[in-house]
C-alpha positions in Angstrom: 39.1 127.8 137.5 37.4 127.0 140.7 39.9 129.1 142.5 38.8 132.3 140.9 35.0 131.5 141.8 36.3 130.8 145.4 38.2 134.1 145.5 35.3 136.0 144.2 32.7 134.5 146.6 34.9 134.7 149.6 35.9 138.4 148.9 39.7 137.6 149.2 42.2 140.3 149.5 45.3 138.2 148.9 46.3 134.7 147.6 49.3 132.9 149.1 50.7 130.0 146.9 53.1 127.5 148.6 54.0 125.2 145.8 55.7 121.9 146.2 57.7 119.9 143.6 58.8 123.1 141.7 55.3 123.7 140.4 55.6 127.5 140.9 56.4 128.3 137.2 53.2 126.5 136.1 51.0 127.3 139.0 51.5 131.0 139.5 50.8 131.9 135.8 47.7 129.7 135.7 46.3 131.2 139.0 47.0 134.7 137.8 45.4 134.0 134.3 42.4 132.6 136.2 42.0 135.7 138.5 42.3 137.9 135.4 39.8 136.0 133.5 37.4 136.4 136.4 38.3 140.0 136.5 39.5 139.9 140.1 42.3 142.2 141.2 43.7 139.9 143.9 47.4 139.9 144.6 49.4 136.5 144.6 52.3 135.9 146.9 54.5 132.8 146.5 56.5 131.2 149.3 58.9 128.5 149.5 62.1 127.4 147.6 62.2 129.5 144.4 65.4 129.3 142.4 66.8 132.8 141.8 66.6 132.3 138.1 62.8 132.0 138.5 62.3 135.1 140.3 62.2 137.5 137.4 59.9 135.1 135.5 57.3 135.1 138.4 57.6 138.8 138.9 57.2 139.6 135.2 54.0 137.2 135.4 52.6 139.5 138.0 53.3 137.8 141.4 53.2 140.5 144.0 56.0 139.2 146.3 58.1 136.1 146.7 59.1 134.8 150.3 61.9 132.3 150.7 62.0 129.6 153.4 62.1 130.9 156.8 61.2 134.4 155.9 60.9 136.4 159.1 57.5 137.5 160.2 58.3 141.1 159.6 59.1 140.3 156.0 55.9 138.4 155.6 53.8 141.1 157.0 55.5 143.8 154.9 54.8 141.7 151.8 51.2 141.2 152.6 50.7 144.8 153.3 52.5 146.1 150.3 50.6 143.6 148.1 47.2 144.5 149.4 48.0 148.4 149.5 49.2 148.3 145.8 45.7 147.0 144.9 43.7 149.5 146.7 
């Protein structure tokens, strides 16, 4: 996946996915698989409208944090810091 190549060459510390049209259940696991296949330990945070029933599925897949619409800046900063700190 091109994303894993870009993540590796850009020295990313974090990926943020904001899916549209309810693609989070397909996109997140494939992104995590691509990062794993490339041996990249980069956390993935998802933002947007995520149904409550999908949250455990995404967390089980390895998503570092899930942010809902209108998440306050403090929540976003905390999620980012925690996701990056957990990988270092």
